[in-house]
C-alpha positions in Angstrom: -207.4 -44.8 54.2 -209.5 -42.1 52.6 -210.0 -44.5 49.7 -211.3 -47.3 51.9 -214.0 -45.2 53.5 -214.8 -43.6 50.1 -215.6 -47.0 48.7 -217.9 -47.8 51.6 -219.8 -44.6 51.0 -220.0 -45.3 47.2 -221.6 -48.7 47.9 -224.5 -47.0 49.6 -225.6 -44.8 46.8 -228.8 -45.7 45.0 -230.3 -44.5 41.7 -232.4 -41.4 42.3 -230.8 -40.4 45.6 -230.7 -36.7 46.5 -227.4 -36.5 48.4 -226.0 -33.9 50.7 -222.3 -33.5 50.0 -219.8 -31.9 52.3 -216.4 -30.4 51.6 -212.8 -31.7 52.1 -210.3 -34.3 50.9 -212.2 -37.3 52.3 -215.4 -36.1 50.6 -213.5 -35.6 47.3 -212.4 -39.3 47.5 -215.9 -40.4 48.1 -217.2 -38.3 45.2 -214.6 -39.9 42.9 -215.7 -43.4 44.0 -219.4 -42.5 43.5 -218.5 -41.0 40.1 -217.2 -44.4 39.0 -220.5 -46.0 39.8 -222.3 -43.2 37.9 -220.1 -43.8 34.9 -220.3 -47.6 34.9 -223.9 -48.1 36.0 -225.6 -45.0 34.6 -226.9 -43.9 37.9 -228.8 -40.6 38.2 -227.6 -38.8 41.3 -228.7 -35.3 42.4 -226.5 -33.5 45.0 -226.8 -30.4 47.3 -223.1 -29.4 48.0 -221.8 -27.2 50.8 -219.2 -25.3 48.7 -218.3 -24.2 45.3 -215.4 -26.7 45.4 -217.8 -29.6 45.9 -220.3 -28.3 43.4 -217.7 -28.0 40.7 -216.4 -31.4 41.4 -219.9 -32.9 41.3 -220.5 -31.3 37.9 -217.3 -32.7 36.6 -218.4 -36.2 37.6 -221.8 -36.0 36.0 -224.0 -35.4 39.0 -227.0 -33.1 38.9 -226.2 -30.1 41.2 -229.4 -28.6 42.6 -228.1 -26.2 45.2 -229.3 -23.6 46.2 -232.8 -23.8 44.8 -233.8 -27.2 46.2 -236.0 -26.8 49.3 -236.7 -30.4 50.3 -235.1 -32.7 52.7 -232.2 -34.8 51.4 -232.2 -38.6 51.1 -228.9 -38.8 53.1 -225.6 -37.0 53.3 -222.0 -37.3 54.2 -219.1 -35.0 55.2 -215.7 -35.2 56.8 -214.6 -33.8 60.2 -211.5 -32.3 61.8 -212.1 -34.2 65.0 -214.7 -36.7 66.2 -215.4 -38.7 69.4 -217.1 -42.0 70.0 -220.2 -40.1 71.1 -220.3 -38.6 67.6 -219.5 -35.1 68.7 -217.3 -33.3 66.1 -215.4 -30.2 65.2 -215.7 -29.1 61.6 -214.8 -26.0 59.6 -211.1 -26.2 58.9 -212.0 -25.4 55.3 -214.3 -22.5 56.3 -217.6 -24.1 55.2 -219.1 -25.0 58.6 -222.3 -22.9 58.2 -223.4 -24.7 55.0 -222.1 -28.0 56.4 -224.3 -27.6 59.5 -227.4 -26.6 57.4 -226.7 -29.7 55.2 -226.5 -32.0 58.3 -229.9 -30.8 59.5 -231.5 -31.2 56.1 -230.4 -34.9 55.7 -232.7 -37.6 56.8 -229.5 -39.5 57.7 -226.1 -37.8 58.1 -222.8 -39.7 58.2 -219.3 -38.4 59.1 -216.5 -40.1 57.2 -212.9 -39.8 58.6 -209.7 -41.7 58.9 -208.6 -42.9 62.4 -206.3 -39.9 62.9 -209.4 -37.8 63.4 -210.8 -40.0 66.1 -210.1 -38.5 69.6 -211.0 -39.2 73.2 -211.4 -35.5 74.1 -212.8 -33.0 71.6 -210.9 -29.8 71.2 -207.4 -30.9 72.2 -205.2 -29.4 69.5 -208.2 -28.4 67.4 -209.8 -25.0 67.9 -213.5 -24.4 67.2 -214.1 -22.2 64.2 -216.7 -19.5 64.7 -218.2 -17.6 61.8 -218.7 -14.0 62.7 -220.3 -10.9 61.2 -217.2 -8.6 60.8 -218.7 -5.6 62.5 -219.3 -7.6 65.7 -215.7 -9.0 65.9 -214.7 -7.4 69.2 -218.0 -8.2 70.9 -217.7 -11.8 69.9 -214.1 -12.1 71.0 -215.0 -10.7 74.5 -218.0 -13.1 74.9 -216.0 -16.1 73.7 -213.5 -15.4 76.5 -216.3 -15.2 79.0 -217.3 -18.7 77.9 -213.8 -20.0 78.6 -211.9 -19.6 75.3 -208.2 -19.5 76.2 -207.0 -18.4 72.8 -208.8 -16.7 69.9 -207.3 -16.1 66.5 -208.7 -14.4 63.5 -208.2 -16.7 60.5 -205.9 -15.1 57.9 -206.1 -15.8 54.2 -203.4 -17.6 52.3 -202.1 -15.7 49.3 -204.0 -12.6 50.2 -203.8 -9.7 52.7 -206.3 -9.9 55.5 -208.7 -12.5 56.9 -210.4 -15.4 55.3 -213.9 -14.4 54.0 -216.5 -17.1 54.0 -219.0 -17.6 51.2 -221.5 -15.7 53.3 -219.2 -12.7 53.5 -218.2 -13.3 57.1 -214.9 -13.8 59.0 -213.7 -16.8 61.1 -212.4 -16.8 64.7 -210.6 -20.0 65.7 -211.3 -20.4 69.5 -209.5 -22.8 71.7 -211.4 -24.3 74.8 -209.8 -26.5 77.4 -213.1 -28.2 78.1 -216.1 -28.7 75.8 -219.5 -29.2 77.4 -222.7 -30.2 75.6 -224.1 -26.6 76.1 -221.1 -24.9 74.5 -222.5 -25.1 70.9 -225.7 -23.4 72.1 -223.8 -20.8 74.2 -221.6 -19.8 71.3 -224.5 -19.5 68.9 -226.3 -17.2 71.4 -223.5 -14.5 71.1 -224.7 -11.5 69.1 -222.8 -11.5 65.8 -222.1 -15.2 65.7 -223.5 -16.8 62.6 -222.6 -20.4 63.7 -219.7 -22.5 64.9 -217.9 -25.6 63.8 -219.0 -27.5 66.9 -221.3 -30.3 65.8 -223.1 -32.0 68.8 -226.0 -34.3 67.9 -225.9 -34.0 64.2 -224.3 -37.3 63.0 -226.4 -40.5 62.8 -223.2 -42.5 62.1 -219.4 -42.1 61.9 -217.4 -44.2 59.5 -213.7 -44.6 60.5 -211.1 -45.9 58.1 -208.1 -47.6 59.7 -205.5 -50.2 58.8 -207.9 -53.0 59.6 -210.7 -51.5 57.4 -213.8 -49.5 58.1 -215.6 -49.4 61.4 -218.7 -47.6 62.3 -220.5 -46.3 65.4 
């Protein structure tokens, strides 16, 4: 299903676009599909990616990578999500890149989330904690304030193949916080905690969601 939505994204690319490119397996599939058009049609595509992984993949495919020096707005952009609702609220950050992903979403004139139908949910946050990027020295303070906001479980994300926590590209750590109920104000409330850099709660960022299912791609 990732391939189906990837092809839909690739169809939309125009010569000269400056694209915002997210991170994840669905994004990788879309980049591969766009790369085929670049190869066959000789398109010139510039990209601002959210991670080293995406930047390196874009370079392999022949795109012009202009991050981090490019200061302008982006023609449009796309990214995956860990969960998304019909109201286009989303949780992102399973890959740890939510800070750059949120900056990217705000820089795009139009921002699209691309998912398969397993990511579409009725209630945001069920079985999916909200990642919170935290300055390490403020860890205890942030944990306490997240509990005051209603977090029922908070886990420091551990690294795989290393001792200690995951360290983001900005040099911070990630707390995965579970909430039984997510209100529209929660993103703002989490961001207001001293020591929080940002969260993986995306409310009001996406202009469109493309969902791949057995019957094809739907959008809302």
